[in-house]
N, C-alpha and C positions, 0 to 999 in steps of 0.2 A: 891227507891230513894237512899237508902244507898249504893246500888250496883253500880249505874250509876255514881255517883259522883267520886268514885275512878277511874273509866275508863276514864272519861273526863279529870280528873287531869293528868292521864298518857299520854293521847293523846296530851294534851297541852304541857306537858313536852317534848314529842318527837319532836313536831313541833318546839318548841323554840330551842331545841338542834340542829335540822337540820339547822335552820336559822342562829344560831350563827356559826356553822361550815362553812356554805357557805361564810359568811362575812369574816371569818378568812382566808379561802383559797384564796379568791379574793384579799385580802390585800397582801398576800404573793406573788401571781402571779404578781400583779402590781409592787411590789418591785423588783422582778426579771427582769421584762421587762425594768424597769427604768435603772437597772444596765447594762443590755445588750446594751441599746441604748447609755448609757454613754461610754461603752467600744468601741462600733462601731465608735462613733464620734472621740474618741481618736485615733483609728487605721487610720481613714480617714485623720485626721490632720497630723499624722506621715507620711503617704504615700505621702501627698502633699508636706511636707517639703523635703522628700527624692527625690521626682521627681524634685523639683526645684533645689536641690543641684546637682543632676545628669545632669540636663539641663545646668546649669552654667558650670560644668566641661567640657561637650562636646563642648559647645560654645567656651570655652577657647582653647581647643585642636584644633578646626577648625580654630580659628584665628591664632594660632601658625603655623599651616600647611600652611595657606594662606600666611602668612608672609615669611615662608621658601621658598615656590614656587616663590613668587614675587622676593625674593632675588636671587634665582638661575636664574630666567629668566633675571633679570637685568645684572647678571654676563655674561650670555651667549650672550645677546645682545651687551654688551660692548666688548666682545672678537670678535664678528663678525664685529662690527664697526671698531675695530682695524685692522682686516684682510682686510676689504674693503678699508680702508684707505691706507694700504700697497699696495694692488693691484692697487689702483688708482694712487699711486705714481709711481709704476713700469710702468704703462701704459703711464703716462706723460713722464717718462724718455725715453721709447721706441719711443714715438711719436717724441720727440726732436731728438733722434738719427736718425730716419727715415727722418726727415726734413733735417738733415745735409747730409745724404747720397744722398738724392734727389738733393740737391744743388750741391754736388760733381758730380753726374751723369750728371746733366744739363751742368755743365762746361766741363766735358769730352766730352759730345755729341757735344758741339759747336766746341771743338778742333778736334774731329773726322771728323766733316763735312768739316772743313777746310782742313784736311789731305786728305779726299776723293777727294775733288776738285783737290788737287795737283796730287793725283794718277791718276785720270781720265785724266788730261792733259798729264801726262807722258805716259799713255797707248795709248792715241791718237798719241803721237809723235812716240812711239814704233811701233804702227800699220802702220803708214805712212812709217817709215824706213823699216819695214818688207816687205810691198808691193813693195817698190822701189827695195829691194834686190831680191825679187821673180821675178820681171820683168827682172832684169839684168841676174839672173840665167837662166830663161826661154829663154831669147834671146841668152845667151851663149851656153846652152845645146841643144837648138832646140826642147825641149819637154815641155809640160805644167806640172803644179804641180799635176794635177789629173792623168796624165799618169805616172808620177814618182811614185805616191802613189801606183798605180796599179802594177807597176813593182816590187816595194819593197814588197808589200803584196803577190804577186804570188810567189816571191822567198822565202819569209818567210813561206808560206803555203807548198811549196815543201820541205823545210828543216824540218818543223814540221811533215809532213806526213812521211818523211824518218825516222826521229827519232822515231815516233810513231810505224812505222812498225818494226823497230829494237827492240823496247821495247816489242811490242806484241810478236815477235818471241821469245825473251829471256824468257818472263813470261810464254808463252805457253809451251816452251820446259821444263822449270823448273817444271811447274805444272804437265805436262804429265809424266816426269821422276819419280815424287814422287807419284802422285795419280794413274796413270795407273798401275804402278807396284803393288801397294797395292790392287787396285780394281780387277786386274787380278787374284791375289792370292786368294782373297775372293770368286770371282765368279767361278774360276776354281775349287777351293776346294768344293764349293757347288754343282757344276754340277757333279763332280766326284762321290760324295756320293749319287747322285740321278739318277735314270734311270726309265723312264716310257714308256710303249708301246703306239703306236698310230695306228689308222686304217684309211683306205681310206673311204671318204664319199661316201655313196651309197643310192639310193632310191629304190632299188629292192632287193628281196631275192629269191633265187632259192631253190625249194624243189624237191628233187630227188624222182622218182617213181619206184616201183619195175618192172613195165612194162607199155606199152602204153595203155593197156586195162583199166588201172586205170583212165585215162583221161575221158573216157566216164562215168564212175561211178561218178567221181567228178562233171561232168556237170549235170548228172541226166536227168530224163525224162523231155523234153521240157525246160531244163536248170534250173529246180527248185532248185537243190542242189547248183549250183554255185551262183545263186541269193541269196539264204539264207545265204551262207557263206560270200558273199560280203556285204550284209546288216548287218549281225551280227558283222563283224569285221571292216567295213569301208575301206577295202583294195580291190584293183582291182586284179583279177586273170587273168593272161594272159596264155592261153593254145594254143600254136602254134605247129609248126612242130618240135620243139626241142625234140629230143628223150629222153623219160623217165625223163621229167622235167616239172615243173610248175613254172611260175614266179609270185611272189607277188609284186605288185607295189603300193607304197604309200609314202607320205612325212613324216608320223608319224612313227618313228622307233618302238615305243612301240606297236602300232596297228599291224605293220608287224610281230613283234615277237609273239603276241597273235595268229595271223592268221597262222604263221608257226607251232607253237606248236600244235594248234588245228588240222591243216591239217595232220601233222605227226601222231597224235593220231588216227585220222579217218582212215588213210591209214593202220596203224598197226591193228586197230580194224576190219576193213573190212566192218562194217555196216555204210553206208553213206546214210542218209536221213535227211530231215529238222529238225526233233525233236532231232536226235542224234547230228547233227551239232550244234544246239543251246546249247545242254548240254556240248559238248566238248569245245566250245568257252568260256563258263562260267568257266569251269575248267581251261582252259588255262589262263584266266584273273587272277584267284586266284593264279595260279602258277607263273605268271609274277610278280604279286604284291609281293609275297614272295621273288622272285629273286631280285626284286628292293630293298626290305628291306635289304636283305643279302649284296647286293653291297654297300649300304649306311653304314651299320654297319662295313663291311670290310674296307671301306675308313677311317672311324673314328678310327678304330683299327690301321691301318697302319700309320696314321699321329699322333696318340696319342692325338687326340682332343676329349675330353669327355664332358658330360653334355649338349649335343645338344638336342633340342626339337625333339621328335619322328617324327614330320612332316618334320623337316629339314633333318633328316636322310633319310626319304623316298624320299625327293626331290633330295638329293645327289645321291641316287640309280638311279633315273630317268636320271641323267646326263650320265650314262653309255650308254644309247641309243641315246645320242645327240652328234653330231659331229660339229666342226667348222673348216672350210677349211681343212677337212679331218682328223682333230685331235680329238680323243676321249675326250670329255669335262671332264669326271670324271677322266681319267688318267692325263689330263692336270692339273686339280685342285689339285690332289694329288702331282703332281710334283711341282707345285707352292708352296704348303704348305711346302714340304721338303726344297726347295731352300730358301724360305723366312726364315724358321726356322734356317737353317744352317748359313745364312748370319747374322741373328740377333744374334746368339750365337757368331759369330766372332767379331762383333762390340760392343757387350754388350747391345743389345736392348732386349725387352721383347719377348722371344722365343715363349711362349704359345700364346700371342696375334698375333704374325706374322703368326704362323701356322694356327690359327683359321680363321683369315681373309683371308689367302691364300686359304684354303680349301673351304671357302664360297664365294669367290670373283665372281664366275660365277653362283651362285645359281639361279639367275633370268632366266637363259637359260632353266631351267627345265620347266618353264611355260610361256616363252615369246611368244609361238605360241598360247596361250590361253588368254593372257591379252594384253592390249594396253600399249605401252611405251617401252623404251630401257631396256635391261636386267639389267643395273645398277640401274635404278629407281625401277624396279620390285624387284630386290634383296634387295634394301634398305627397301622397304615396307615389304617384307617377314621377314627380320631380326628384324624390329621393332615389327611386329605382334607377333613374337615368342621370344620377350624379350631378344635379344642379346644386349650387351653393346654398348654404343655410340662409344667407341674406335674401336671396331670391325667393326661397320657400316661405320665409317669414313675411316678406312683403306681399306675396299673393294670398297668404292665409288669412289676412286681416280685412279683406275687402268687403266682407259681409258682417263684420263685427264679432265673428266667432272667437277671435283672439285680440288681445290688446296690442296696438302697434307700438313697437319699441324703436323704430327708426323713422327718419324723415321720409325715406322712399316708400315705406309702408303707408304712411298717411297720404302721400301723393297718389299712390295707386288707388286707394279707397276713394279719394276725391275725384280722380279721373273717371273711375267706374260710375260714380254717382252722376257726374256731368254728362257722360256719354248716354246714360240711361234716361236722364231727366230732361234732356233737351226736347223741345216740342216736336212731336211726330216720330220720335225714336222708337217709342214702345206704345203698345195698346194694352188695355186691360179689360177684363170682362165687366159687363154692366153690373153684375151682382156685387163684385168686389168694390167697384166704384161707389155704388149706392151705400154699401155698408160703411165704407170709409167716411162718406159725408155724414151719415147718421151718427156714427161714433164721435165725429168731430163736434157736431152740434150738441151731442149728449154731454161731452166733457165740459163744454162752455156753459151749458145751462145748469150744471151741478153746483156752480159757485153762487154763494149768497150775494144778492144785489144785482144779478144779471136779469135783465128784463126780456131781451130777445137776442137771438144769434142767427146769423145767416152764413152758410158755407157757399162761397162764390168762386169764380174762376176755376171751375173743375176741381174744387177742393184744395186749391193752392193758397187760398186766403179765407179767413173767417172774420166776419165783422160782428162785434158784440155791443149791444146797447145796454148800459147799466143805469140803475136808478140813482139819480144825483143825491138823493137824501141818504143813501146807504153807502155810497162809495165817493171818496174825496178825489180831488184832482191829483193829489200825490199818490193816493192808494191805487189808482188805475195802473201805474207803472209796476207796482209790486204784483198786482193781480195778473197783468200780462206776462210777467216773468214766471209766475207759478203755473199759468196755463201752458206756456210753451214747454216747460219741463215735463208736465204731465203728458202732453201730446207726444213728446219725444219718447217717453217711457212706454206708452200704451199703444201707439199707432205705428204701422209700417207704411211708408209712402215714398214715392220718388221725389227727389229734389228737396224743396223746403216749403213750409206753410207759414204764411204771414198772419199774425194775430193783431187785429186792429180793434181797440176798445174805444167806444165813443161815449162821452158823458156831456150832456148838455142840460142847461137849466132854462126853462121857458117861463116867461111872465105874460099872461094873456088877460087882457081887459077889453071890454066892449064899450065903445062910445055910443051913447044914445041921444 
């Protein structure tokens, strides 16, 4: 018992201490919570007061801004009202002015109407007097007014035609004196510096044989050799009684050249059989291709035209085997390039462009037997395909008048082409075409009134016309010559130019007895 009592007393003391501590801490916490709530309430009150103050300030600022905007708007409206008022006043003033002008116009119109009536009455009186005078004049002269007008007009027409003929003669004489002299100098200088060969057109080639026995070997057993050669080359072999010669006939000059080279190689080799023939023909083709390329390169070197597409160079070489009216087309193209370049240098045009277009102007003739269309259209397509410039294409496209020339170089190429083709001996034409041109030339001349006789001379390069002196005056022959030249240019195709000479003479014949 003595031991338990102190233990109990200790436990009770501990419990009492814990309880007292709990109550003390609780009181302290409640006191802190109360202080915190008090401070929170104060903060909230302060925030409310600040927000109300801020709200009032913003409201005042908004009211001031509204007032300012209202004031500005009222000022602007007031200024616009003033402007509208001024504009309205001006409109009223203009309307009043227009009313006054309208009144003046109405008054003037009434005055004009009265004056018009007076004028009409006077015109009627004048017309009556005029008719009376015309009747008296017609009765005195014995002719009507229409007949008199016709006489006056015919006389005036004769006078005008006479003056026009004299003026045309003076202008043409002056222009010819100035232009012909200069053009002759330029063209003559260009031709002097250029010379190109030409050959006669032919469709056959003659191959010489060492002896007549070679003909039998060329024909072969049952004609197999000659058939193989004709099939491989596309050329006809004519073996007749001509001694020591074989004729190759065909319209394609390149094929004829291949056949000629192949046949000469076979004759030199001596071994003539179908297999050997095919081998030699293939070698001849390669050789001709190389020759064509060399001709094209030589043409570009002679004319100093560089930068051409290799295919255009090859086509130029093919022109060496092409003829036009007996003129070698490659030589003709080189000649045109030289002449066009020299004339371009004389007048200050583009020399390189003129030469390039002149050299390529007939490029379509290299393939015109293989493609449809004129050589001009084919040439334009080829130059576009091989990326030639538009200036070169245009200059070459005009040389036969298919297109209107737009540049100086195009005119020069056309002139150079005509010069090269028209010089004596450059070309030949068929007898039938020549006779038709002469007949048409005389027919045109004889169709004009007052022409007595006409004679086409100098191979159709001049026509001399005899006119009746009583029907054509000295001044009228110049107008007649001009009309004839225009008609000849429109209706005939001819190389170079045609001179029209009109002769009018009056003869007085008496006989002394």
